[in-house]
C-alpha positions as CSV (number, residue, x, y, z in Angstrom):
1,M,3.3,44.8,70.9
2,S,0.1,45.1,68.8
3,L,1.6,42.8,66.1
4,F,2.6,40.2,68.7
5,L,-0.9,40.2,70.2
6,I,-2.5,39.8,66.8
7,G,-0.2,36.9,66.1
8,L,-1.0,35.3,69.4
9,A,-4.8,35.7,68.7
10,A,-4.3,34.1,65.3
11,L,-2.4,31.1,66.9
12,A,-5.2,30.7,69.5
13,A,-7.8,30.7,66.7
14,L,-5.8,28.0,64.9
15,G,-6.0,25.8,68.1
16,A,-2.5,26.3,69.6
17,P,-2.2,24.7,73.1
18,I,-3.1,27.1,75.9
19,F,0.2,26.5,77.8
20,A,2.2,27.6,74.7
21,L,0.1,30.7,74.4
22,L,0.4,31.6,78.0
23,G,4.1,30.8,78.1
24,G,4.8,32.8,74.9
25,L,2.8,35.7,76.2
26,S,4.6,35.6,79.6
27,L,8.1,35.5,78.0
28,F,7.2,38.4,75.7
29,L,5.8,40.6,78.5
30,F,8.8,39.9,80.7
31,H,11.2,40.8,77.9
32,W,9.1,43.9,77.0
33,A,9.3,45.0,80.6
34,H,13.1,44.3,80.8
35,I,12.6,41.5,83.4
36,E,14.7,38.3,83.2
37,S,12.8,35.5,81.5
38,A,14.0,33.3,84.3
39,A,11.1,34.6,86.3
40,L,8.8,32.2,84.5
41,I,11.1,29.2,85.3
42,I,11.2,30.3,88.9
43,E,7.4,30.1,89.0
44,L,7.5,26.5,87.6
45,A,10.1,25.6,90.3
46,R,7.9,27.2,93.0
47,L,4.9,25.2,91.8
48,A,6.8,22.0,92.4
49,D,7.4,23.0,96.1
50,M,3.7,23.5,96.9
51,P,2.9,20.8,99.5
52,S,-0.8,20.7,98.6
53,L,0.0,19.9,94.9
54,I,0.3,16.2,95.5
55,A,-3.5,16.1,96.0
56,V,-4.1,16.8,92.3
57,P,-2.5,13.7,90.8
58,L,-3.8,11.4,93.6
59,F,-7.4,12.5,93.5
60,T,-7.3,12.4,89.7
61,F,-5.9,8.9,89.5
62,A,-8.5,7.7,92.0
63,G,-11.3,9.3,90.0
64,Y,-10.2,7.8,86.7
65,L,-9.9,4.4,88.4
66,L,-13.5,4.7,89.7
67,A,-14.7,5.6,86.2
68,E,-13.0,2.5,84.8
69,S,-14.8,0.2,87.3
70,N,-18.5,-0.6,87.8
71,A,-18.7,1.8,90.8
72,P,-21.1,4.2,89.0
73,Q,-23.6,1.5,88.3
74,R,-23.4,0.1,91.9
75,L,-23.9,3.6,93.4
76,L,-26.8,4.3,91.1
77,A,-28.5,1.0,92.0
78,L,-28.1,1.8,95.7
79,A,-29.5,5.3,95.3
80,E,-32.5,3.9,93.3
81,A,-33.2,1.2,96.0
82,S,-33.0,3.8,98.7
83,L,-35.1,6.5,97.2
84,S,-37.6,5.0,94.7
85,W,-40.4,5.3,97.3
86,L,-40.2,9.1,97.3
87,P,-42.0,11.4,94.8
88,G,-39.5,11.5,92.0
89,G,-37.3,9.1,93.8
90,I,-35.6,7.7,90.7
91,A,-34.8,11.2,89.5
92,V,-33.5,12.2,93.0
93,A,-31.4,9.1,93.1
94,S,-29.9,10.0,89.7
95,L,-29.1,13.5,91.0
96,G,-27.3,12.1,94.1
97,A,-25.4,9.4,92.3
98,C,-24.1,11.7,89.6
99,A,-23.2,14.4,92.1
100,L,-21.1,11.9,94.1
101,F,-19.5,10.5,91.0
102,T,-18.6,13.9,89.6
103,A,-17.1,15.0,92.9
104,F,-14.7,12.0,92.8
105,T,-13.9,12.2,89.1
106,G,-13.8,16.0,89.0
107,A,-14.9,15.9,85.3
108,S,-18.3,16.7,83.9
109,G,-17.7,14.7,80.7
110,V,-16.9,11.5,82.5
111,T,-20.3,11.6,84.4
112,I,-22.4,12.2,81.3
113,I,-20.6,9.5,79.3
114,A,-20.4,6.9,82.1
115,L,-23.9,7.4,83.6
116,G,-25.9,9.3,81.1
117,G,-27.1,6.4,79.0
118,I,-28.0,4.3,82.1
119,I,-29.9,7.2,83.7
120,Y,-31.7,8.1,80.5
121,A,-32.9,4.6,80.0
122,I,-34.1,4.4,83.6
123,L,-36.0,7.7,83.5
124,T,-37.7,7.2,80.2
125,R,-38.7,3.7,81.2
126,Q,-40.3,5.1,84.4
127,G,-42.4,7.5,82.2
128,Y,-40.5,10.7,82.4
129,S,-40.5,12.7,79.2
130,E,-37.4,12.8,76.9
131,K,-37.1,16.6,77.5
132,F,-37.1,16.2,81.3
133,S,-34.6,13.3,81.2
134,L,-32.2,15.1,78.9
135,G,-32.4,18.3,81.1
136,L,-31.6,16.3,84.2
137,I,-28.7,14.5,82.7
138,T,-27.2,17.6,81.3
139,T,-27.4,19.2,84.7
140,T,-26.0,16.3,86.7
141,G,-22.8,16.4,84.6
142,S,-21.4,19.2,86.7
143,L,-23.5,18.9,89.8
144,G,-20.8,17.5,92.0
145,L,-18.2,20.2,91.4
146,L,-19.1,21.8,94.8
147,F,-18.5,18.6,96.8
148,P,-15.1,17.5,98.1
149,P,-12.8,16.2,96.9
150,S,-13.7,17.9,93.5
151,L,-10.5,18.7,91.5
152,P,-11.7,22.3,90.6
153,I,-12.0,23.1,94.3
154,I,-8.4,22.0,94.9
155,L,-7.1,23.8,91.8
156,Y,-9.0,27.1,92.8
157,A,-7.5,26.9,96.3
158,L,-4.0,26.5,94.9
159,V,-4.3,29.4,92.4
160,A,-6.0,31.7,94.9
161,K,-3.6,30.7,97.7
162,I,-6.3,29.9,100.2
163,S,-6.8,26.8,102.4
164,I,-8.1,23.7,100.5
165,N,-9.8,22.5,103.7
166,Q,-11.6,25.8,104.2
167,L,-12.8,25.8,100.6
168,F,-14.0,22.2,100.9
169,A,-16.1,23.2,103.9
170,A,-17.3,26.4,102.2
171,T,-18.7,24.7,99.2
172,L,-20.3,21.7,101.0
173,I,-23.4,23.5,102.4
174,P,-24.2,25.3,99.1
175,G,-23.7,22.0,97.3
176,L,-26.2,20.2,99.6
177,I,-28.7,23.0,99.4
178,L,-28.5,23.1,95.6
179,L,-29.0,19.3,95.5
180,I,-32.1,19.7,97.7
181,L,-33.6,22.4,95.5
182,L,-33.2,20.3,92.4
183,S,-34.6,17.3,94.2
184,L,-37.7,19.4,95.2
185,Y,-38.1,20.4,91.6
186,V,-38.0,16.9,90.2
187,A,-40.4,15.7,93.0
188,R,-42.8,18.5,91.9
189,V,-42.6,17.4,88.3
190,S,-43.2,13.8,89.3
191,L,-46.3,14.7,91.3
192,Q,-47.6,16.8,88.4
193,I,-47.4,13.9,86.0
194,Q,-48.5,11.4,88.7
195,M,-45.4,9.3,88.4
196,P,-46.0,5.9,90.2
197,R,-43.8,5.2,93.2
198,S,-42.3,1.9,94.2
199,P,-42.6,0.8,97.8
200,F,-39.4,0.5,99.7
201,Q,-38.1,-3.1,99.7
202,W,-35.6,-4.2,102.2
203,S,-34.5,-7.0,100.1
204,S,-33.6,-4.7,97.1
205,F,-31.9,-2.3,99.4
206,K,-29.8,-4.9,101.2
207,T,-28.8,-6.4,97.8
208,A,-27.7,-3.0,96.4
209,F,-26.0,-2.1,99.7
210,R,-24.1,-5.4,99.8
211,E,-22.9,-4.9,96.3
212,A,-21.7,-1.3,97.0
213,A,-20.6,-2.0,100.6
214,W,-16.9,-1.2,99.9
215,E,-17.7,2.0,98.1
216,V,-20.3,3.5,100.4
217,P,-17.7,4.4,103.2
218,L,-15.5,6.3,100.7
219,P,-17.2,9.8,100.9
220,F,-17.5,9.4,104.7
221,L,-13.9,8.4,105.0
222,I,-12.5,11.2,102.9
223,I,-14.9,14.1,103.8
224,G,-15.2,13.0,107.5
225,G,-11.4,12.6,107.8
226,I,-10.8,16.1,106.4
227,Y,-13.5,17.9,108.5
228,G,-12.6,15.8,111.6
229,G,-9.0,17.0,111.4
230,I,-7.7,13.4,111.0
231,F,-5.8,14.2,107.9
232,T,-5.2,17.1,105.4
233,A,-6.5,17.2,101.9
234,S,-3.2,15.9,100.6
235,E,-3.3,13.0,103.0
236,A,-6.9,12.4,102.1
237,A,-5.9,12.1,98.5
238,A,-3.3,9.4,99.3
239,V,-5.9,7.5,101.4
240,M,-8.5,7.7,98.6
241,A,-6.0,6.5,95.9
242,F,-4.9,3.6,98.0
243,Y,-8.4,2.6,99.1
244,V,-9.9,2.8,95.6
245,L,-6.9,0.8,94.2
246,V,-7.4,-2.0,96.7
247,V,-11.2,-2.1,96.4
248,E,-11.6,-1.9,92.6
249,I,-8.6,-4.2,91.8
250,L,-8.4,-6.7,94.7
251,I,-12.0,-6.9,96.1
252,Y,-14.4,-6.1,93.2
253,R,-11.8,-7.0,90.5
254,D,-13.5,-4.6,88.1
255,V,-10.1,-3.3,86.9
256,K,-7.4,-5.7,86.0
257,V,-3.9,-5.1,87.3
258,S,-2.6,-5.0,83.7
259,A,-5.0,-2.0,83.0
260,V,-3.7,0.1,85.9
261,P,-0.7,1.6,83.9
262,N,-3.2,2.7,81.2
263,V,-5.4,4.4,83.8
264,M,-2.3,6.1,85.2
265,V,-1.3,7.3,81.8
266,K,-4.7,8.8,81.0
267,S,-5.1,10.4,84.4
268,M,-1.5,11.8,84.5
269,A,-1.9,13.2,81.0
270,L,-4.7,15.4,82.4
271,V,-2.6,16.3,85.5
272,G,0.4,17.2,83.3
273,A,-1.7,19.4,81.1
274,I,-3.1,21.2,84.2
275,L,0.3,21.6,85.8
276,I,2.1,23.0,82.7
277,V,-0.8,25.5,82.2
278,L,-0.7,26.4,85.9
279,G,3.0,27.0,85.8
280,T,2.9,29.3,82.8
281,A,-0.2,31.1,84.2
282,L,1.6,31.8,87.5
283,G,4.4,33.4,85.5
284,L,1.8,35.6,83.7
285,T,0.3,36.4,87.0
286,N,3.6,37.6,88.3
287,Y,3.9,40.0,85.4
288,L,0.3,41.2,86.0
289,I,1.1,42.0,89.6
290,E,4.4,43.7,88.6
291,A,2.5,45.8,86.1
292,E,-0.2,46.6,88.7
293,I,-2.9,45.4,86.3
294,P,-5.4,44.4,89.2
295,N,-4.9,47.8,90.8
296,R,-5.6,49.6,87.5
297,L,-8.7,47.5,86.9
298,F,-9.9,48.3,90.4
299,A,-9.3,52.0,89.8
300,W,-11.3,51.8,86.6
301,L,-14.1,49.8,88.3
302,Q,-14.3,52.3,91.2
303,T,-15.2,55.0,88.7
304,H,-18.1,52.9,87.3
305,I,-19.0,50.5,90.1
306,S,-20.0,52.1,93.4
307,G,-20.0,49.1,95.8
308,P,-19.5,45.4,96.3
309,N,-23.1,44.5,95.4
310,E,-22.8,46.0,91.9
311,F,-19.3,44.4,91.5
312,L,-20.7,41.0,92.4
313,I,-23.4,41.3,89.7
314,L,-20.8,42.2,87.1
315,L,-18.5,39.4,88.4
316,N,-21.3,36.8,88.0
317,I,-22.1,37.8,84.5
318,F,-18.4,37.8,83.6
319,L,-17.8,34.4,85.2
320,L,-20.8,32.8,83.5
321,V,-19.4,33.8,80.1
322,V,-15.8,32.8,80.9
323,N,-16.7,29.5,82.5
324,M,-18.5,28.3,79.4
325,V,-15.2,27.8,77.7
326,E,-12.9,25.5,79.7
327,I,-12.9,24.7,83.3
328,F,-9.2,24.5,84.3
329,S,-8.1,27.4,82.0
330,A,-10.9,29.6,83.5
331,I,-9.6,28.9,87.0
332,I,-5.9,29.4,86.2
333,I,-6.2,32.5,84.1
334,V,-9.1,34.4,85.7
335,V,-8.7,33.8,89.4
336,P,-5.3,35.6,89.9
337,I,-6.9,38.7,88.4
338,I,-10.3,38.8,90.2
339,V,-9.1,37.8,93.7
340,P,-7.1,41.0,94.5
341,I,-9.9,43.2,93.0
342,A,-12.6,41.3,95.1
343,L,-10.5,41.7,98.2
344,K,-10.4,45.5,97.7
345,Y,-14.2,45.4,97.6
346,G,-14.2,43.6,100.9
347,I,-15.3,40.2,99.6
348,N,-14.1,37.2,101.6
349,P,-11.8,35.1,99.5
350,I,-13.5,31.8,100.7
351,H,-16.9,33.3,99.7
352,L,-15.5,34.3,96.4
353,G,-14.3,30.7,95.8
354,S,-17.8,29.4,96.3
355,L,-19.2,31.9,93.9
356,F,-16.6,31.1,91.3
357,L,-17.1,27.4,91.5
358,L,-20.9,27.7,91.4
359,N,-20.5,29.9,88.3
360,L,-18.3,27.2,86.9
361,E,-21.0,24.6,87.4
362,I,-23.7,26.9,85.8
363,G,-21.3,27.8,82.9
364,Y,-21.1,24.2,81.9
365,M,-24.8,24.2,81.0
366,T,-25.2,27.9,79.8
367,P,-25.9,28.4,76.0
368,P,-24.4,28.6,73.6
369,M,-21.1,27.1,74.5
370,G,-21.7,25.2,77.8
371,L,-19.7,21.9,77.7
372,N,-22.5,19.8,79.1
373,L,-24.8,20.8,76.3
374,F,-22.2,19.7,73.7
375,L,-21.6,16.4,75.5
376,S,-25.3,15.6,75.8
377,S,-25.9,16.6,72.2
378,R,-23.2,14.1,71.0
379,R,-24.1,11.4,73.5
380,F,-27.9,11.4,72.7
381,E,-27.7,12.7,69.1
382,K,-29.9,15.7,69.8
383,T,-29.6,19.2,68.5
384,L,-28.3,22.0,70.7
385,P,-31.6,24.0,70.7
386,E,-33.3,20.9,72.0
387,L,-30.8,20.7,74.8
388,Y,-31.1,24.4,75.5
389,R,-34.9,24.0,76.1
390,A,-34.5,20.8,78.1
391,A,-31.9,22.2,80.5
392,F,-33.5,25.6,81.0
393,P,-35.7,24.8,84.1
394,F,-32.6,23.3,85.8
395,W,-30.4,26.2,84.7
396,A,-32.9,28.7,86.1
397,I,-32.8,27.0,89.5
398,L,-29.0,27.1,89.6
399,V,-29.0,30.8,88.6
400,F,-31.6,31.6,91.4
401,F,-29.4,29.8,93.9
402,L,-26.3,31.7,92.6
403,I,-28.1,34.9,93.6
404,L,-28.7,33.5,97.1
405,V,-25.0,32.5,97.5
406,T,-23.9,35.8,96.2
407,Y,-25.7,37.9,98.6
408,L,-25.9,35.5,101.6
409,P,-22.2,34.8,102.2
410,G,-23.1,33.0,105.4
411,L,-24.1,30.0,103.3
412,S,-20.5,29.6,102.3
413,L,-18.8,30.9,105.5
414,W,-20.9,29.3,108.2
415,L,-19.4,25.8,108.2
416,P,-15.7,26.8,108.1
417,R,-16.3,29.1,111.0
418,I,-18.2,26.5,113.0
419,L,-15.5,23.8,112.4
420,K,-12.7,26.4,112.8
421,I,-10.9,24.9,109.8
422,Q,-7.6,26.5,109.0
């Protein structure tokens, strides 16, 4: 057993694919426990029967198609025309546009690469410091992960076996409050440096709105349709994929028909990687349950952690470290272990989902391994210590808000209860 684990760790250090590591570990543990290895294949087959699974490839394809088009530039121009009259209006517009774009693409890297250069040029031209601009861009790379139809929300719900619609509703209010807190901060910075404001101009707004007229209804169509009970998350994914396909190819003509197969290949490569890791992870989860690992961890925690408040502190620290590494792996590997333990402490699984996803968002910009920090460092050719300092004020706001969400579960549970979402 020890020799096998040492070999597995060595393969991981050499960069072996995570699905191979999980699959190998699962097969070995099943064999070691004298359980038929077919249990792993059964989990893969069960995964294919999940009705909500279709939402993953459809939302991913729609997000990649949006990234290939000029939608990010149109949305940013509209946000700028709408909010430039406010204190820090340009920066607030950047926050909103990036949050929306990240929600639809579900990937932090896409936002920083697609919008980072544009936003950096706009902010520095307006007079914001390089440090502030880099910090804002690094933050916005993962800001939309709490907004539907973010892919991590869907994946978390599938792994934790909770309602996707409920988790969509649970993360919406925290996401909006966080966006407001960050907007207040950038407005305060703008007032301190006496950033000039541009008067609202109807002509600029109408031009920007006209150019983005077909993309503006998209969030209202998808989010409103889900919360209004018009369609499920899976049906919303189909609606979004069809709508984006028609708008970007036939109306705006940003994406050529000949480019669609390439977009499909790139988006489905990500989906395939997620699904194969998910399948092998579910097999490993079955072994953990059979071996009563969560119960043993809970028994150990009970001797050291007296109540749910202390457990939540420990959980947040653990998640911030884990979520720095890789978004989808963190969800697939960690969630099956922490959910049963959290339930024993009386923590609502929907509230736990909000906590996990907010930790995921913060982990992206947490030194030393936060993915957003590496992406910004490469994109703008800055050292990591420079990015650490630039992102710190924004990171501190996110951590403060994490504490609020942790100990005020109503922030996450209020909307699902009001809407009576199942």
